[in-house]
N, C-alpha and C positions, 0 to 999 in steps of 0.2 A: 468885786474881787476880781484877780485876776488867775486865781488858782483854779485847777480842774476839779469838779464835783463827782465823787465816786460814782455818780449815777452816768455821768457823760463816758466812764471807760469802754463799757461795753460797744457803742457807738463808734468812737476811736478806734478801737481794735478792729472792728469791721472793715473801718477804712483803711487800715495799715494792712489789711488781709488783702483787700481789693488792689490796693498799689504795689504789694509785693506779688499778685497776679498777674495783674497788668502793669507790665514795665513801661509803657509809654504814657501811661497818664501822667498828667502835671497837673496841680490844685492851688487853689487859692483857699486858704483859711480868712474869714473876715470876719473881724470883731465888732460889737455892735453895743449900744449902751441905749439908757432912756436918758430924758433932755433934762435932768435935774443934777444941779451943779453947773460947774463954769465949762463951757465948751471944749476951751484947749485941755481941760483936765479929762474929759469924756473921751475925747480923741487919743490921748494916752492911754487911758485905762483900755478902750477898746484895740488898740495895737496889742498893749499887753496880753488881753486875752488870745488875741488868734496866735501871739508868739509863743506861748502858752501851749497850747494844741501843737503849733508846727514843733517846737522841740522835745515834746513827748513823740512824736512821729520820727523826728530824726533820729532818737535813742532808738527806737524800733528796728532800725538799721535803712529807713529809708532814704536816699541821696537827697541832701538839700536844696539841690537844682530844681527839684521835681515839687516843691512845697512853698508857697507865696505867702507870705502874712502880710495882711493890711488892715489897718484898723479906719472905722466911718463914723467911729463917735456917733452922735444921736442923730445922723442926716439921714440914715434909711429905716426908720421906725416900721415896725408891721402891724403895730396895733396902738392905741390912743395913750398918749402920756398923763392922759387924765383921772385914770384909776391904778391902784397897786398893780392890778391884775394885768393891766397894758404895760406898765413900766417892767412889770418882770419878763413880760413876753420880748420886750425890745433888749434886755439884756441878754445878750446869747451870741455866740460865733454860728457860722456857716460855713460849707463846702461848696465851692464852684470848681468844676472841671474847666482847665483852660486848653487842654489839650488830651487827645484819645491816642 
């Protein structure tokens, strides 16, 4: 799914606070999936996950030029896809600071 989970809001709101305080920071939100299913579908889903976070941040008043979203699909796993636990860890979004 590409919808935000309620438990994600505190971390995203903390990110918004940082972006409001540090006005020069530019970030990339990256979306990721496990390797189950079609690679093209996973790439699309990962982009939608990242974009959902980006849209939430933009609605909080952050300039769109400061927030990039990208979907990596299943190309950057952080855990094995051989277990349900590993697959769950690979279904995620991450934040990278591009410019301070």
